[in-house]
C-alpha positions, 0 to 999 in steps of 0.5 A, spaced: 341 476 845 348 474 846 346 470 853 340 467 849 345 464 843 349 462 849 344 458 852 342 453 846 349 452 843 350 446 847 343 443 844 344 446 837 351 442 837 348 436 840 342 436 835 348 437 829 352 433 831 348 426 831 345 428 825 352 427 823 353 421 826 347 417 824 347 420 817 353 416 817 350 409 819 345 405 817 339 402 821 334 398 818 329 393 818 326 389 812 320 384 812 316 381 807 309 383 807 302 381 804 301 385 797 293 387 802 297 392 806 302 396 801 299 403 798 295 401 793 298 406 788 305 402 789 301 396 787 298 399 780 304 402 778 308 395 779 303 392 776 301 397 770 309 398 768 313 391 768 312 383 765 315 380 772 315 374 776 316 372 782 313 378 785 314 380 792 313 386 797 317 388 803 317 393 808 323 397 810 323 401 817 330 405 817 332 411 820 329 415 814 322 412 815 317 407 813 318 405 805 316 399 801 319 395 796 317 391 790 322 386 789 321 382 783 324 378 776 324 381 770 327 377 764 334 377 764 335 380 771 336 376 778 333 381 782 330 389 780 327 392 788 322 399 786 322 402 793 315 407 794 315 411 801 310 410 806 304 413 801 306 410 795 310 414 792 316 412 787 322 413 790 328 409 786 330 403 783 336 398 784 338 392 779 342 386 782 349 386 779 354 381 779 360 385 777 362 391 774 369 392 773 369 399 773 367 399 781 373 393 782 377 399 780 375 404 784 375 400 790 382 397 789 384 404 789 381 405 796 381 400 800 387 395 801 382 389 803 375 389 803 369 384 800 364 386 795 357 383 798 352 386 794 353 390 788 346 395 785 345 399 779 342 405 783 338 408 778 334 415 781 329 415 775 322 417 772 318 411 774 315 411 767 323 411 764 324 404 767 322 399 763 325 402 757 331 402 761 330 396 763 329 393 756 336 396 754 339 391 759 346 393 755 346 399 756 344 401 763 352 400 765 353 407 759 348 411 762 351 417 766 345 417 771 346 410 774 350 410 780 353 404 784 350 402 791 355 397 793 355 394 800 362 391 802 366 389 808 372 393 809 378 391 814 380 398 818 386 396 823 384 389 825 377 388 824 372 388 818 367 393 818 360 392 813 358 399 809 353 401 805 357 406 799 353 410 794 359 412 789 357 415 782 361 412 776 367 417 775 368 413 784 366 420 787 363 417 794 356 420 795 355 416 801 358 412 806 354 408 811 356 403 816 351 398 816 349 396 823 347 389 824 341 387 828 346 384 833 350 390 834 344 395 836 343 390 842 346 393 849 350 388 853 348 390 861 
């Protein structure tokens, strides 16, 4: 029994290590697709609940799998994104935000030098409740279930590194992943 455990220990350690490393890196590729390739249930859900404009569909391939994203506008918002899994099941929604003083305060306390590239409210609420939330725009920032998703560039030592950070309203970092740009994935031989 002891020999068996020792035999598999390097493999178990390697898998555990790789899971930790890749969980801290964001690798994704997104491209626009026609509505015809999106699962019908996702299309129906978007069309049913929203009086929208400029609807565009995207497919995203990431380390977490394949997903579809509807990006559109609703009166008063620059961009809303609703994500569905590969079968059309709703995952979450994000709302582009121009600024949020609370996020700046939190980031100022964490980092000496940084630049916010993109800021979004991240909503893990039911799809049925999303229209009500959207039409009560001034109340979104007051909700306890709203998270902040921030894409930012942070100066670490002598270089700037891009990260995606998910945090709650109290500033607790729930996830921080380095963003690998497409050219970072090429091997130099």
